[in-house]
C-alpha positions as a Markdown table, in Angstrom:
| # | Residue | x | y | z |
|---|---|---|---|---|
| 1 | Met | 0.1 | 0.1 | 0.0 |
| 2 | Ser | 1.1 | 3.6 | -0.8 |
| 3 | Phe | -0.2 | 7.1 | 0.2 |
| 4 | Leu | -0.9 | 9.7 | -2.5 |
| 5 | Ala | -0.6 | 12.5 | 0.1 |
| 6 | Pro | 1.7 | 11.4 | 2.9 |
| 7 | Ala | 2.2 | 14.8 | 4.2 |
| 8 | Ala | -1.4 | 14.9 | 5.7 |
| 9 | Ala | -0.3 | 12.4 | 8.2 |
| 10 | Val | 0.5 | 15.5 | 10.5 |
| 11 | Leu | -3.4 | 15.5 | 11.1 |
| 12 | Ala | -3.1 | 12.3 | 13.0 |
| 13 | Leu | -1.8 | 14.6 | 15.8 |
| 14 | Thr | -5.5 | 15.4 | 16.5 |
| 15 | Leu | -6.0 | 12.0 | 18.1 |
| 16 | Pro | -3.8 | 12.7 | 21.2 |
| 17 | Ala | -5.2 | 16.2 | 21.2 |
| 18 | Ile | -8.6 | 14.9 | 21.6 |
| 19 | Val | -7.4 | 12.4 | 24.4 |
| 20 | Ala | -5.6 | 15.2 | 26.3 |
| 21 | Leu | -8.7 | 17.4 | 26.1 |
| 22 | Tyr | -10.5 | 14.5 | 27.7 |
| 23 | Phe | -8.3 | 14.5 | 30.6 |
| 24 | Leu | -8.3 | 18.2 | 31.3 |
| 25 | Lys | -9.8 | 19.0 | 34.7 |
| 26 | Ile | -13.4 | 20.8 | 34.5 |
| 27 | Arg | -12.8 | 23.9 | 36.8 |
| 28 | Arg | -15.9 | 24.7 | 39.1 |
| 29 | Pro | -16.4 | 27.3 | 42.0 |
| 30 | Thr | -15.9 | 25.8 | 45.6 |
| 31 | Arg | -19.0 | 25.3 | 47.6 |
| 32 | Ile | -19.5 | 24.1 | 51.4 |
| 33 | Val | -22.0 | 21.3 | 51.8 |
| 34 | Pro | -23.0 | 19.4 | 55.0 |
| 35 | Ala | -22.2 | 15.9 | 53.7 |
| 36 | Leu | -20.4 | 14.7 | 50.6 |
| 37 | His | -22.6 | 11.3 | 50.5 |
| 38 | Leu | -25.4 | 13.6 | 49.5 |
| 39 | Trp | -23.7 | 14.6 | 46.2 |
| 40 | Pro | -22.3 | 11.0 | 45.0 |
| 41 | Asn | -22.5 | 12.1 | 41.1 |
| 42 | Gln | -20.6 | 15.4 | 41.6 |
| 43 | Ile | -18.0 | 13.3 | 43.4 |
| 44 | Arg | -17.6 | 11.0 | 40.5 |
| 45 | Asp | -17.3 | 13.8 | 37.9 |
| 46 | Arg | -14.5 | 15.3 | 40.1 |
| 47 | Gln | -12.7 | 12.2 | 40.2 |
| 48 | Ala | -13.0 | 11.8 | 36.1 |
| 49 | Asn | -11.3 | 14.9 | 35.8 |
| 50 | Val | -8.1 | 14.2 | 37.5 |
| 51 | Pro | -4.9 | 14.2 | 35.1 |
| 52 | Trp | -3.1 | 11.0 | 34.6 |
| 53 | Gln | -5.6 | 8.7 | 35.8 |
| 54 | Arg | -6.8 | 5.4 | 34.3 |
| 55 | Leu | -8.8 | 6.3 | 31.0 |
| 56 | Arg | -12.3 | 5.4 | 31.7 |
| 57 | Pro | -14.6 | 3.9 | 28.9 |
| 58 | Ser | -16.6 | 6.6 | 27.1 |
| 59 | Trp | -18.7 | 6.2 | 23.9 |
| 60 | Leu | -18.3 | 9.9 | 23.3 |
| 61 | Leu | -14.5 | 9.8 | 23.2 |
| 62 | Phe | -14.5 | 6.6 | 21.1 |
| 63 | Leu | -16.7 | 8.5 | 18.4 |
| 64 | Gln | -14.5 | 11.4 | 18.5 |
| 65 | Leu | -11.4 | 9.2 | 17.9 |
| 66 | Leu | -13.0 | 7.3 | 15.2 |
| 67 | Ala | -14.2 | 10.4 | 13.3 |
| 68 | Ala | -10.7 | 11.9 | 13.6 |
| 69 | Ala | -8.8 | 8.5 | 12.3 |
| 70 | Val | -11.4 | 8.5 | 9.4 |
| 71 | Leu | -10.6 | 12.0 | 8.3 |
| 72 | Val | -6.7 | 11.5 | 8.7 |
| 73 | Ala | -7.0 | 8.3 | 6.6 |
| 74 | Ala | -9.1 | 10.0 | 3.9 |
| 75 | Ala | -6.6 | 12.8 | 4.0 |
| 76 | Val | -3.4 | 10.7 | 3.2 |
| 77 | Gln | -5.3 | 9.1 | 0.3 |
| 78 | Pro | -4.2 | 5.4 | 0.8 |
| 79 | Ala | -3.8 | 3.5 | -2.6 |
| 80 | Leu | -3.0 | -0.1 | -3.7 |
| 81 | Pro | -1.0 | -0.5 | -6.9 |
| 82 | Ala | -2.6 | -2.9 | -9.3 |
| 83 | Gly | -1.8 | -3.7 | -12.9 |
| 84 | Ala | -4.1 | -3.2 | -15.5 |
| 85 | Ala | -6.2 | -6.4 | -16.7 |
| 86 | Leu | -4.3 | -8.6 | -19.3 |
| 87 | Ala | -5.6 | -8.0 | -22.9 |
| 88 | Arg | -6.4 | -11.0 | -25.3 |
| 89 | His | -2.9 | -10.5 | -26.7 |
| 90 | Ser | -0.1 | -9.6 | -24.5 |
| 91 | Ile | 3.3 | -8.7 | -25.9 |
| 92 | Val | 6.2 | -9.0 | -23.5 |
| 93 | Leu | 9.3 | -7.2 | -24.5 |
| 94 | Ile | 12.3 | -8.2 | -22.4 |
| 95 | Asp | 15.5 | -5.8 | -22.7 |
| 96 | Ser | 18.5 | -8.2 | -23.4 |
| 97 | Ser | 21.0 | -5.5 | -23.9 |
| 98 | Ala | 24.4 | -5.6 | -22.2 |
| 99 | Ser | 23.3 | -3.4 | -19.0 |
| 100 | Met | 20.9 | -6.1 | -18.3 |
| 101 | Gln | 24.0 | -8.1 | -16.9 |
| 102 | Ala | 24.2 | -5.5 | -13.9 |
| 103 | Thr | 23.8 | -6.9 | -10.6 |
| 104 | Asp | 22.5 | -4.2 | -8.3 |
| 105 | Val | 19.3 | -6.5 | -8.0 |
| 106 | Val | 19.9 | -10.3 | -7.2 |
| 107 | Pro | 21.0 | -12.0 | -9.1 |
| 108 | Ser | 20.7 | -9.8 | -12.1 |
| 109 | Arg | 18.6 | -7.2 | -13.8 |
| 110 | Leu | 17.8 | -9.7 | -16.7 |
| 111 | Asp | 16.7 | -12.4 | -14.1 |
| 112 | Val | 14.5 | -10.0 | -12.2 |
| 113 | Ala | 13.0 | -8.9 | -15.6 |
| 114 | Lys | 12.4 | -12.5 | -16.7 |
| 115 | Arg | 10.8 | -13.2 | -13.2 |
| 116 | Gln | 8.4 | -10.4 | -13.6 |
| 117 | Ala | 7.5 | -11.7 | -17.1 |
| 118 | Asn | 7.0 | -14.9 | -15.9 |
| 119 | Ala | 4.3 | -13.7 | -13.3 |
| 120 | Ile | 2.3 | -12.1 | -16.1 |
| 121 | Ile | 2.3 | -15.3 | -17.9 |
| 122 | Asp | 0.8 | -17.1 | -14.9 |
| 123 | Gln | -2.1 | -14.5 | -15.1 |
| 124 | Leu | -3.1 | -15.7 | -18.7 |
| 125 | Gly | -6.5 | -16.8 | -19.0 |
| 126 | Pro | -7.8 | -19.6 | -21.2 |
| 127 | Gln | -8.6 | -17.4 | -24.2 |
| 128 | Asp | -5.4 | -15.2 | -23.7 |
| 129 | Arg | -2.4 | -15.3 | -26.0 |
| 130 | Met | 1.0 | -13.8 | -25.6 |
| 131 | Thr | 4.2 | -13.1 | -27.7 |
| 132 | Val | 7.6 | -12.8 | -26.4 |
| 133 | Ile | 10.1 | -10.5 | -27.8 |
| 134 | Ala | 13.8 | -10.2 | -26.8 |
| 135 | Val | 15.0 | -6.6 | -27.3 |
| 136 | Gly | 18.7 | -6.7 | -28.1 |
| 137 | Pro | 20.9 | -5.3 | -30.9 |
| 138 | Val | 18.5 | -7.6 | -33.2 |
| 139 | Ala | 15.0 | -7.9 | -32.0 |
| 140 | Arg | 13.7 | -11.2 | -32.4 |
| 141 | Ile | 10.5 | -13.1 | -31.4 |
| 142 | Val | 11.2 | -16.1 | -29.1 |
| 143 | Ala | 7.6 | -17.2 | -28.5 |
| 144 | Ser | 4.9 | -16.1 | -31.0 |
| 145 | Val | 1.0 | -15.6 | -30.1 |
| 146 | Thr | 0.6 | -18.6 | -27.9 |
| 147 | Gly | -1.3 | -19.4 | -25.0 |
| 148 | Asp | 0.6 | -22.2 | -23.7 |
| 149 | Arg | 2.3 | -21.3 | -20.4 |
| 150 | Asp | 5.0 | -23.9 | -20.5 |
| 151 | Thr | 6.1 | -22.8 | -24.0 |
| 152 | Leu | 6.1 | -19.1 | -22.9 |
| 153 | His | 8.0 | -19.8 | -19.8 |
| 154 | Arg | 10.7 | -21.7 | -21.4 |
| 155 | Ala | 10.9 | -18.7 | -24.0 |
| 156 | Val | 11.3 | -16.1 | -21.4 |
| 157 | Asn | 13.7 | -18.3 | -19.5 |
| 158 | Gly | 15.8 | -18.8 | -22.5 |
| 159 | Val | 16.5 | -15.0 | -23.1 |
| 160 | Thr | 20.2 | -14.3 | -22.5 |
| 161 | Ala | 21.8 | -11.0 | -22.2 |
| 162 | Ser | 23.9 | -9.7 | -25.2 |
| 163 | Asn | 27.1 | -7.3 | -25.4 |
| 164 | Gly | 25.4 | -4.7 | -27.3 |
| 165 | Ala | 22.7 | -2.2 | -27.0 |
| 166 | Ala | 18.9 | -2.7 | -27.3 |
| 167 | Asp | 17.1 | -1.7 | -30.6 |
| 168 | Leu | 13.6 | -0.7 | -29.0 |
| 169 | Ser | 12.0 | 0.9 | -32.3 |
| 170 | Ala | 12.8 | -2.4 | -34.2 |
| 171 | Ala | 11.1 | -4.4 | -31.5 |
| 172 | Leu | 8.0 | -2.1 | -31.3 |
| 173 | Ala | 7.8 | -2.2 | -35.0 |
| 174 | Met | 8.0 | -6.1 | -34.8 |
| 175 | Ala | 5.3 | -6.2 | -32.4 |
| 176 | Ala | 3.1 | -3.8 | -34.2 |
| 177 | Gly | 3.1 | -6.1 | -37.1 |
| 178 | Leu | 1.7 | -8.9 | -35.1 |
| 179 | Val | -1.4 | -6.8 | -34.1 |
| 180 | Arg | -4.3 | -6.1 | -36.4 |
| 181 | Ala | -6.4 | -3.1 | -36.2 |
| 182 | Gly | -8.9 | -3.4 | -33.4 |
| 183 | Asp | -7.2 | -6.4 | -31.6 |
| 184 | Asp | -7.3 | -6.0 | -27.8 |
| 185 | Ala | -3.5 | -6.1 | -27.4 |
| 186 | Arg | -1.2 | -4.7 | -24.7 |
| 187 | Ala | 2.6 | -4.4 | -24.5 |
| 188 | Tyr | 4.8 | -4.9 | -21.4 |
| 189 | Leu | 8.4 | -3.5 | -21.5 |
| 190 | Phe | 10.7 | -4.9 | -18.8 |
| 191 | Thr | 14.1 | -2.6 | -19.1 |
| 192 | Asp | 16.6 | -0.9 | -17.1 |
| 193 | Gly | 16.1 | 2.2 | -18.8 |
| 194 | Ile | 16.0 | 2.1 | -22.6 |
| 195 | Val | 13.7 | 5.2 | -22.3 |
| 196 | Gln | 12.3 | 6.5 | -19.0 |
| 197 | Pro | 9.8 | 7.6 | -19.3 |
| 198 | Leu | 8.7 | 6.1 | -22.6 |
| 199 | Arg | 9.0 | 8.7 | -25.1 |
| 200 | Ala | 5.9 | 9.6 | -27.3 |
| 201 | Ser | 8.1 | 9.3 | -30.4 |
| 202 | Phe | 8.3 | 5.5 | -29.7 |
| 203 | Ala | 4.9 | 4.8 | -28.7 |
| 204 | Ala | 3.2 | 7.0 | -31.5 |
| 205 | Gly | 1.2 | 5.4 | -33.9 |
| 206 | Leu | 1.3 | 1.8 | -32.1 |
| 207 | Pro | -2.0 | -0.2 | -32.1 |
| 208 | Phe | -1.6 | -1.1 | -28.6 |
| 209 | Pro | -0.7 | 0.8 | -25.2 |
| 210 | Val | 2.8 | 0.0 | -23.8 |
| 211 | Glu | 3.3 | -0.6 | -19.9 |
| 212 | Tyr | 6.8 | 0.3 | -18.7 |
| 213 | His | 8.3 | -2.0 | -16.0 |
| 214 | Arg | 11.7 | -0.5 | -14.6 |
| 215 | Val | 14.2 | -3.2 | -13.6 |
| 216 | Gly | 17.3 | -1.9 | -11.6 |
| 217 | Thr | 17.9 | 0.4 | -8.9 |
| 218 | Ser | 21.5 | 1.9 | -9.4 |
| 219 | Gly | 23.2 | 3.7 | -12.4 |
| 220 | Glu | 26.7 | 3.7 | -10.5 |
| 221 | Asn | 29.3 | 2.4 | -13.1 |
| 222 | Val | 33.0 | 3.2 | -14.0 |
| 223 | Ala | 33.9 | 1.8 | -17.4 |
| 224 | Leu | 36.8 | 1.5 | -19.8 |
| 225 | Thr | 35.1 | 2.9 | -23.0 |
| 226 | Ser | 38.0 | 2.6 | -25.4 |
| 227 | Leu | 41.6 | 1.3 | -25.6 |
| 228 | Thr | 43.6 | 2.2 | -28.8 |
| 229 | Val | 47.4 | 1.4 | -29.3 |
| 230 | Arg | 49.2 | 3.8 | -31.8 |
| 231 | Thr | 52.7 | 3.5 | -33.2 |
| 232 | Ser | 55.1 | 6.4 | -34.1 |
| 233 | Ala | 58.6 | 6.4 | -35.5 |
| 234 | Gln | 60.0 | 6.6 | -32.0 |
| 235 | Ser | 57.7 | 4.6 | -29.9 |
| 236 | Arg | 54.3 | 3.0 | -29.1 |
| 237 | Ala | 51.7 | 4.1 | -26.7 |
| 238 | Ala | 48.1 | 3.0 | -25.6 |
| 239 | Tyr | 45.3 | 5.4 | -25.0 |
| 240 | Leu | 42.8 | 4.5 | -22.4 |
| 241 | His | 39.4 | 6.3 | -22.0 |
| 242 | Val | 37.8 | 6.0 | -18.4 |
| 243 | Gln | 34.3 | 7.2 | -17.8 |
| 244 | Asn | 32.4 | 7.6 | -14.7 |
| 245 | Phe | 28.6 | 7.3 | -15.5 |
| 246 | Gly | 27.3 | 7.5 | -12.0 |
| 247 | Gln | 26.3 | 10.4 | -9.8 |
| 248 | Gln | 28.9 | 10.0 | -7.3 |
| 249 | Ser | 32.6 | 10.5 | -7.3 |
| 250 | Arg | 34.6 | 7.4 | -7.7 |
| 251 | Ser | 38.1 | 6.4 | -6.9 |
| 252 | Val | 39.6 | 3.2 | -8.7 |
| 253 | Ser | 42.9 | 1.7 | -9.6 |
| 254 | Val | 43.9 | 0.9 | -13.2 |
| 255 | Glu | 46.0 | -2.0 | -13.8 |
| 256 | Trp | 48.1 | -2.0 | -16.9 |
| 257 | Arg | 49.3 | -5.5 | -18.3 |
| 258 | Ala | 51.4 | -6.5 | -21.4 |
| 259 | Asp | 51.0 | -10.2 | -22.4 |
| 260 | Ser | 49.5 | -10.9 | -18.8 |
| 261 | His | 52.6 | -9.3 | -17.2 |
| 262 | Leu | 51.6 | -6.6 | -14.7 |
| 263 | Leu | 53.5 | -3.1 | -15.6 |
| 264 | Asp | 51.7 | -0.5 | -13.7 |
| 265 | Val | 48.9 | 0.4 | -11.3 |
| 266 | Arg | 47.5 | 4.0 | -11.4 |
| 267 | Pro | 45.1 | 5.3 | -8.8 |
| 268 | Leu | 42.3 | 7.5 | -10.5 |
| 269 | Thr | 39.5 | 9.7 | -9.0 |
| 270 | Leu | 36.6 | 10.6 | -11.1 |
| 271 | Pro | 34.1 | 13.3 | -10.4 |
| 272 | Ala | 30.3 | 12.2 | -11.1 |
| 273 | Gly | 29.8 | 12.0 | -14.8 |
| 274 | Gln | 33.3 | 12.9 | -15.8 |
| 275 | Ala | 35.9 | 11.0 | -17.9 |
| 276 | Gln | 39.6 | 11.0 | -18.2 |
| 277 | Asp | 42.2 | 9.8 | -20.7 |
| 278 | Leu | 45.2 | 7.9 | -19.7 |
| 279 | Ile | 48.5 | 7.1 | -21.8 |
| 280 | Phe | 50.5 | 4.0 | -21.0 |
| 281 | Pro | 53.8 | 2.9 | -22.8 |
| 282 | Val | 53.7 | -0.4 | -24.9 |
| 283 | Pro | 56.8 | -2.6 | -24.7 |
| 284 | Gly | 58.2 | -3.2 | -28.1 |
| 285 | Asp | 57.8 | -7.1 | -27.8 |
| 286 | Ala | 54.2 | -7.0 | -26.7 |
| 287 | Thr | 51.8 | -8.6 | -28.6 |
| 288 | Ser | 48.6 | -7.6 | -26.7 |
| 289 | Val | 47.9 | -5.1 | -23.8 |
| 290 | Thr | 45.1 | -5.3 | -21.3 |
| 291 | Ala | 43.7 | -2.5 | -18.9 |
| 292 | His | 41.7 | -3.6 | -16.0 |
| 293 | Ile | 39.7 | -1.2 | -13.1 |
| 294 | Ala | 39.1 | -2.8 | -9.7 |
| 295 | Ala | 35.8 | -0.8 | -9.7 |
| 296 | Ser | 33.4 | -3.4 | -7.6 |
| 297 | Asp | 30.5 | -1.8 | -9.4 |
| 298 | Ile | 27.2 | -3.6 | -10.7 |
| 299 | Phe | 28.6 | -4.0 | -14.2 |
| 300 | Ala | 31.9 | -5.9 | -14.6 |
| 301 | Leu | 31.7 | -6.5 | -18.5 |
| 302 | Asp | 33.2 | -2.9 | -19.1 |
| 303 | Asp | 36.1 | -3.2 | -16.3 |
| 304 | Thr | 38.5 | -4.7 | -18.8 |
| 305 | Ala | 39.7 | -3.8 | -22.2 |
| 306 | Thr | 42.2 | -5.5 | -24.4 |
| 307 | Ala | 43.9 | -4.4 | -27.5 |
| 308 | Val | 46.3 | -5.9 | -30.1 |
| 309 | Ala | 49.8 | -4.3 | -29.6 |
| 310 | Arg | 51.4 | -5.5 | -32.6 |
| 311 | Thr | 50.8 | -7.9 | -35.5 |
| 312 | Pro | 53.0 | -10.9 | -34.8 |
| 313 | Arg | 54.1 | -11.5 | -38.2 |
| 314 | Ala | 53.5 | -10.2 | -41.8 |
| 315 | Phe | 50.5 | -11.7 | -43.5 |
| 316 | Arg | 50.9 | -12.9 | -47.1 |
| 317 | Val | 48.1 | -11.5 | -49.1 |
| 318 | Leu | 47.3 | -12.6 | -52.7 |
| 319 | Leu | 45.5 | -9.9 | -54.9 |
| 320 | Val | 43.8 | -11.3 | -57.9 |
| 321 | Thr | 42.9 | -8.3 | -60.1 |
| 322 | Pro | 42.9 | -7.5 | -63.9 |
| 323 | Gly | 45.0 | -4.5 | -63.1 |
| 324 | Asn | 43.5 | -2.3 | -60.3 |
| 325 | Val | 46.5 | -0.2 | -59.3 |
| 326 | Phe | 44.4 | 1.8 | -56.8 |
| 327 | Leu | 43.3 | -1.3 | -54.9 |
| 328 | Glu | 46.9 | -2.6 | -54.9 |
| 329 | Gln | 48.4 | 0.6 | -53.6 |
| 330 | Ala | 45.7 | 0.7 | -50.7 |
| 331 | Leu | 46.7 | -2.7 | -49.6 |
| 332 | Arg | 50.4 | -1.8 | -49.7 |
| 333 | Leu | 49.6 | 1.0 | -47.3 |
| 334 | Arg | 49.4 | -1.7 | -44.6 |
| 335 | Thr | 53.0 | -2.5 | -43.6 |
| 336 | Asp | 52.2 | -5.8 | -42.1 |
| 337 | Leu | 50.9 | -7.2 | -45.3 |
| 338 | Gln | 53.1 | -8.7 | -47.9 |
| 339 | Ile | 51.2 | -8.6 | -51.1 |
| 340 | Asp | 51.5 | -10.7 | -54.2 |
| 341 | Val | 49.7 | -9.8 | -57.2 |
| 342 | Ile | 48.4 | -12.0 | -60.2 |
| 343 | Ala | 45.8 | -11.9 | -63.0 |
| 344 | Pro | 42.7 | -13.8 | -62.7 |
| 345 | Ala | 43.8 | -16.4 | -65.5 |
| 346 | Ala | 46.6 | -17.2 | -63.3 |
| 347 | Tyr | 44.7 | -17.7 | -60.1 |
| 348 | Arg | 45.2 | -21.2 | -58.3 |
| 349 | Ala | 44.0 | -21.9 | -55.1 |
| 350 | Ser | 46.7 | -21.8 | -52.3 |
| 351 | Ala | 46.9 | -22.2 | -48.7 |
| 352 | Ala | 50.2 | -20.3 | -48.4 |
| 353 | Tyr | 48.2 | -17.1 | -48.2 |
| 354 | Ala | 46.7 | -15.7 | -44.9 |
| 355 | Leu | 44.1 | -13.7 | -47.3 |
| 356 | Thr | 42.9 | -13.6 | -50.9 |
| 357 | Val | 41.4 | -10.6 | -52.5 |
| 358 | Phe | 39.3 | -11.1 | -55.5 |
| 359 | Asp | 39.0 | -7.8 | -57.7 |
| 360 | Gln | 36.1 | -8.2 | -60.2 |
| 361 | Phe | 36.7 | -12.0 | -60.4 |
| 362 | Ser | 34.9 | -14.9 | -58.7 |
| 363 | Pro | 36.5 | -18.4 | -59.0 |
| 364 | Gly | 34.4 | -21.4 | -59.6 |
| 365 | Val | 35.2 | -22.7 | -56.2 |
| 366 | Leu | 35.7 | -20.2 | -53.3 |
| 367 | Pro | 38.8 | -20.7 | -51.4 |
| 368 | Asp | 38.6 | -22.5 | -47.8 |
| 369 | Gly | 40.6 | -19.6 | -46.1 |
| 370 | Pro | 39.7 | -15.9 | -45.7 |
| 371 | Phe | 38.9 | -13.9 | -48.7 |
| 372 | Val | 37.6 | -10.3 | -49.7 |
| 373 | Met | 35.4 | -10.1 | -52.8 |
| 374 | Val | 35.6 | -6.6 | -54.4 |
| 375 | Ala | 33.0 | -5.7 | -56.9 |
| 376 | Pro | 32.0 | -9.4 | -57.8 |
| 377 | Pro | 30.9 | -10.0 | -61.5 |
| 378 | Ala | 27.5 | -10.6 | -62.4 |
| 379 | Gly | 26.4 | -14.3 | -62.0 |
| 380 | Ser | 28.5 | -15.0 | -59.1 |
| 381 | Ala | 27.3 | -16.0 | -55.7 |
| 382 | Leu | 28.3 | -12.6 | -54.2 |
| 383 | Ala | 27.0 | -10.5 | -57.1 |
| 384 | Gly | 25.0 | -7.5 | -56.1 |
| 385 | Gly | 21.5 | -6.7 | -57.4 |
| 386 | Gln | 20.0 | -3.2 | -58.7 |
| 387 | Pro | 21.9 | -0.1 | -57.7 |
| 388 | Val | 20.0 | 1.5 | -54.7 |
| 389 | Gly | 20.2 | 4.8 | -52.9 |
| 390 | Ile | 22.8 | 5.8 | -50.3 |
| 391 | Gly | 21.6 | 5.1 | -46.7 |
| 392 | Arg | 23.3 | 5.4 | -43.4 |
| 393 | Val | 25.6 | 2.5 | -42.4 |
| 394 | Arg | 24.8 | 0.5 | -39.2 |
| 395 | Ala | 25.7 | -2.9 | -37.7 |
| 396 | Val | 23.2 | -5.6 | -37.8 |
| 397 | Asp | 24.4 | -6.9 | -34.4 |
| 398 | Ala | 26.3 | -4.4 | -32.5 |
| 399 | Gly | 27.4 | -7.0 | -30.2 |
| 400 | Asp | 28.9 | -9.2 | -33.1 |
| 401 | Pro | 32.5 | -10.2 | -32.4 |
| 402 | Leu | 33.6 | -9.6 | -35.9 |
| 403 | Leu | 32.6 | -5.8 | -35.4 |
| 404 | Ala | 34.7 | -5.6 | -32.2 |
| 405 | Asn | 36.3 | -2.0 | -32.1 |
| 406 | Val | 34.9 | -1.2 | -35.5 |
| 407 | Asp | 33.6 | 2.4 | -35.8 |
| 408 | Leu | 31.0 | 2.8 | -38.4 |
| 409 | Gln | 30.5 | 6.4 | -37.9 |
| 410 | Asp | 32.9 | 7.8 | -40.4 |
| 411 | Val | 31.9 | 5.2 | -43.0 |
| 412 | His | 30.5 | 6.6 | -46.2 |
| 413 | Val | 29.0 | 5.0 | -49.1 |
| 414 | Ala | 29.3 | 6.5 | -52.7 |
| 415 | Arg | 27.2 | 3.8 | -54.4 |
| 416 | Ser | 25.5 | 0.5 | -53.4 |
| 417 | Gln | 23.8 | -2.5 | -54.7 |
| 418 | Asp | 20.8 | -4.5 | -53.2 |
| 419 | Leu | 22.1 | -7.8 | -51.6 |
| 420 | Arg | 18.7 | -8.9 | -50.2 |
| 421 | Asn | 18.4 | -11.6 | -52.5 |
| 422 | Ser | 21.9 | -13.0 | -52.2 |
| 423 | Ala | 21.9 | -16.4 | -50.4 |
| 424 | Phe | 25.6 | -15.8 | -49.4 |
| 425 | Gly | 26.7 | -15.5 | -45.8 |
| 426 | Arg | 24.9 | -13.5 | -43.2 |
| 427 | Pro | 24.1 | -9.8 | -42.8 |
| 428 | Leu | 26.8 | -8.0 | -40.8 |
| 429 | Ile | 26.6 | -4.4 | -42.0 |
| 430 | Ser | 23.4 | -2.9 | -43.3 |
| 431 | Ser | 21.3 | 0.2 | -44.0 |
| 432 | Arg | 17.9 | 1.1 | -45.2 |
| 433 | Cys | 19.2 | 0.9 | -48.6 |
| 434 | Trp | 21.6 | -2.0 | -48.9 |
| 435 | Ser | 23.6 | -4.7 | -46.9 |
| 436 | Ala | 26.8 | -6.3 | -46.9 |
| 437 | Ser | 27.3 | -9.9 | -45.7 |
| 438 | Ile | 30.2 | -11.9 | -44.0 |
| 439 | Cys | 30.1 | -15.7 | -44.1 |
| 440 | Thr | 31.2 | -17.7 | -41.0 |
| 441 | Ser | 30.9 | -21.1 | -42.4 |
| 442 | Pro | 33.8 | -23.2 | -42.1 |
| 443 | Thr | 34.3 | -23.1 | -45.8 |
| 444 | Cys | 34.3 | -19.3 | -45.7 |
| 445 | Pro | 35.7 | -17.7 | -42.7 |
| 446 | Cys | 35.7 | -14.3 | -44.1 |
| 447 | Gly | 34.0 | -13.1 | -47.4 |
| 448 | Leu | 33.0 | -9.6 | -48.0 |
| 449 | Pro | 30.9 | -8.9 | -51.0 |
| 450 | Ser | 31.5 | -5.0 | -51.7 |
| 451 | Pro | 28.5 | -2.8 | -52.8 |
| 452 | Ser | 30.5 | -1.0 | -55.2 |
| 453 | Trp | 34.1 | 0.2 | -55.6 |
| 454 | Ser | 35.3 | 3.0 | -57.8 |
| 455 | Arg | 38.9 | 3.4 | -59.1 |
| 456 | Thr | 38.7 | 7.0 | -58.3 |
């Protein structure tokens, strides 16, 4: 139970005031009488008004206290929270972004969200149906329009947290596509704060209301947001960005390691909402560097960052091209690549190369090793479709390991082709107008069909 006007509880002071007034002695003028036993009622009345005596029963006092208690209870406006009745079609959206791994609630935010979603499943009636959507970097339906409670419980319990952000707009659009006009539907969003409160821009035009359920109690978190190794002619250094996302100042220790060997420990104090950049030296023979903060906060995923310090060896790359000198020069800018160039007619599959780059050429049998396909010819498995407009580039799955430390903000597309009809690989980078794919099958560890490449 909660109270809508708790400040009105001060009116409860009227209850002891009524009792105190009851105890007050009534003052009467003094009179001399021949015998007290002739006036027994007056004696009892006199005794009733002696302070600090035992409280005698009085219907008048009881009614006065009851009336005052009723008035105080009405003034504080008690209320019992109650959820709206379930619609015929309930849509449960569970935030599965990385922040749902936080442990400010036991055992984690995601587990609490799933427990609350399971409670709604238990309220389903015989004619009710439910859809469960996991809201991660890519929204996905884990249970579609069913009234089977066991199926719904398994679907909810099977939701796992990703390492990326949550795409709420895509999830709501997916949910809206499951509801017909006029259907009795309601959505329940369990999240730690994708939007709080739910902005009208998200809910506008939806064929159902959205009920927001906040999970999590704390936003205190210190994170390592980026780690970059840069090499100059004289030395190599690592640049670390540490940020305090909380509302309180935090003091942490930053541990710096190279190939698992501890090199440095630096104390760091960050005011609320502030960030700081640190520079660490990188040993010349180090292959990887790791930064770790002993933050002891609710979110451990961003307490450690690792970066490749140098390429252990030079990679042999085979460029198969009819004579694209611009592409060849672009590859030779990488000092860690040893480039061999041949014409398409001379191509033979070879395991001696760590990477094969096909320019305007597609072999009959794709190599087993990693390869890059640039401007594949028509009729090949990776050939693009019709030219389409230019769209904003975004990751299909922000938590995909293949896109770790890849920043797409500065990627600009001059021309593109529609790849939606291609059966090759899986989408990795996409936009509203086009998509690229990378195949992760054993026979094709890394194949990238380019939308369009220009020689200018």
